[in-house]
C-alpha positions as CSV (number, residue, x, y, z in Angstrom):
1,X,-4.7,-19.4,31.8
2,X,-7.3,-20.6,29.3
3,X,-9.6,-17.8,30.5
4,X,-7.0,-15.2,29.7
5,X,-6.7,-16.4,26.1
6,X,-10.4,-17.0,25.5
7,X,-11.7,-13.5,26.5
8,X,-9.3,-11.5,24.2
9,X,-9.9,-14.0,21.3
10,X,-13.7,-13.5,21.7
11,X,-13.3,-9.7,21.8
12,X,-11.1,-9.8,18.7
13,X,-13.7,-11.9,16.9
14,X,-16.5,-9.6,17.9
15,X,-14.6,-6.5,16.7
16,X,-13.7,-8.3,13.4
17,X,-17.4,-9.1,12.8
18,X,-18.4,-5.6,13.6
19,X,-15.9,-4.3,11.0
20,X,-17.4,-6.6,8.4
21,X,-21.0,-5.6,9.0
22,X,-22.8,-3.6,6.4
23,X,-23.6,-0.1,7.5
24,X,-26.2,2.3,6.1
25,X,-23.5,4.1,4.1
26,X,-23.9,1.8,1.0
27,X,-27.7,2.4,1.0
28,X,-27.7,6.2,1.0
29,X,-29.2,7.7,-2.1
30,X,-27.1,9.8,-4.5
31,X,-28.4,13.1,-5.8
32,X,-30.2,11.3,-8.7
33,X,-32.2,9.1,-6.2
34,X,-30.4,5.9,-7.0
35,X,-28.5,4.1,-4.3
36,X,-25.0,5.3,-3.8
37,X,-22.3,3.0,-5.3
38,X,-19.5,2.7,-2.8
39,X,-16.4,0.5,-3.1
40,X,-14.2,0.2,0.0
41,X,-10.7,-1.2,-0.5
42,X,-8.3,-2.3,2.2
43,X,-4.7,-2.1,1.0
44,X,-1.4,-2.5,2.7
45,X,0.1,0.9,1.7
46,X,-1.1,4.4,1.1
47,X,-1.9,5.7,-2.4
48,X,0.7,8.5,-3.0
49,X,-1.0,10.1,-6.0
50,X,-3.8,9.5,-8.5
51,X,-1.9,11.6,-11.1
52,X,-0.7,9.0,-13.6
53,X,2.1,11.3,-14.7
54,X,3.5,11.5,-11.1
55,X,2.9,8.0,-9.8
56,X,5.9,5.9,-9.2
57,X,4.7,3.4,-6.5
58,X,2.8,0.2,-7.1
59,X,-0.2,1.1,-4.9
60,X,-0.9,4.3,-6.8
61,X,-0.6,2.4,-10.1
62,X,-2.9,-0.3,-8.8
63,X,-5.6,2.2,-7.9
64,X,-5.1,4.3,-11.1
65,X,-5.6,1.1,-13.1
66,X,-8.9,0.5,-11.3
67,X,-10.1,4.0,-12.2
68,X,-9.1,4.7,-15.7
69,X,-8.6,2.8,-18.9
70,X,-6.1,3.3,-21.7
71,X,-6.3,2.7,-25.4
72,X,-5.5,-0.9,-25.0
73,X,-5.2,-3.4,-22.2
74,X,-4.4,-7.1,-21.7
75,X,-6.8,-10.0,-21.3
76,X,-6.6,-13.1,-19.1
77,X,-4.1,-14.6,-21.5
78,X,-1.9,-11.5,-21.4
79,X,-2.8,-10.7,-25.0
80,X,-3.0,-7.0,-26.0
81,X,-6.7,-6.2,-26.7
82,X,-8.7,-3.0,-27.3
83,X,-9.9,-1.0,-24.3
84,X,-10.9,2.6,-25.1
85,X,-9.7,2.1,-28.7
86,X,-12.1,-0.1,-30.7
87,X,-9.4,-0.7,-33.3
88,X,-6.4,1.0,-34.8
89,X,-4.8,1.3,-38.2
90,X,-1.0,1.3,-38.9
91,X,0.4,3.3,-41.8
92,X,2.3,1.5,-44.6
93,X,5.6,2.8,-43.2
94,X,4.5,1.5,-39.8
95,X,5.3,5.0,-38.2
96,X,1.8,6.2,-37.7
97,X,-0.9,4.6,-35.6
98,X,-4.5,5.8,-35.9
99,X,-6.7,4.7,-33.0
100,X,-10.5,4.6,-33.4
101,X,-12.1,5.3,-30.0
102,X,-15.2,3.6,-28.8
103,X,-18.0,5.7,-27.3
104,X,-16.8,6.4,-23.8
105,X,-17.6,9.2,-21.3
106,X,-15.9,10.7,-18.3
107,X,-17.6,10.5,-15.0
108,X,-19.2,13.9,-15.6
109,X,-20.7,12.7,-18.9
110,X,-18.3,14.5,-21.3
111,X,-17.1,12.3,-24.2
112,X,-13.6,10.9,-24.1
113,X,-11.8,12.3,-27.2
114,X,-8.4,12.0,-28.9
115,X,-7.5,15.4,-27.5
116,X,-7.7,14.0,-24.0
117,X,-5.0,11.4,-24.8
118,X,-2.9,14.1,-26.6
119,X,-3.1,16.4,-23.6
120,X,-2.2,13.6,-21.1
121,X,0.8,12.4,-23.2
122,X,2.1,15.9,-23.8
123,X,1.7,16.7,-20.1
124,X,3.7,13.6,-19.2
125,X,6.4,14.2,-21.8
126,X,7.0,17.8,-20.9
127,X,6.6,17.7,-17.1
128,X,10.0,17.8,-15.5
129,X,8.7,16.0,-12.4
130,X,7.4,13.0,-14.4
131,X,9.8,10.1,-13.8
132,X,8.5,8.3,-16.9
133,X,8.8,11.1,-19.5
134,X,11.7,9.2,-21.2
135,X,9.3,6.5,-22.2
136,X,7.8,8.7,-24.9
137,X,11.1,9.5,-26.6
138,X,13.9,7.6,-28.3
139,X,14.4,5.4,-25.2
140,X,10.8,4.1,-25.4
141,X,7.9,4.6,-27.8
142,X,9.9,6.9,-30.2
143,X,7.1,9.4,-30.5
144,X,8.1,12.2,-32.9
145,X,9.0,15.4,-31.0
146,X,9.0,13.8,-27.5
147,X,12.8,14.1,-27.1
148,X,12.7,17.8,-28.0
149,X,9.9,18.3,-25.5
């Protein structure tokens, strides 16, 4: 009986170690001659979408959060801190926020601009398939014109 348990356990261990081995994939050179940078993730569910305006599941949000950064984020103490925004100013009537962006680039080298945020927010606020469009209007951030959109 012991033999019947030992052999499958040894096979499972061998397969597990093989799966953990480093293959040549991580050492392949990219087009620029530098080693490729590969991150392999093992997650319990599928990612449904990487479109932040359409994501509704936790796994998609988790991966989106690994790939993009917003104007602000939270630190290890859950304090709101700047991310792509270096700083921001609030108008005297506290209705207008002006974000000052840090120097950031998209993966293709293009600079991140305020127009990129404007496009994304307008897209989310006006897309009828976006489940979170209401967040921009009077039920959420109260952004002027969002309810009409």
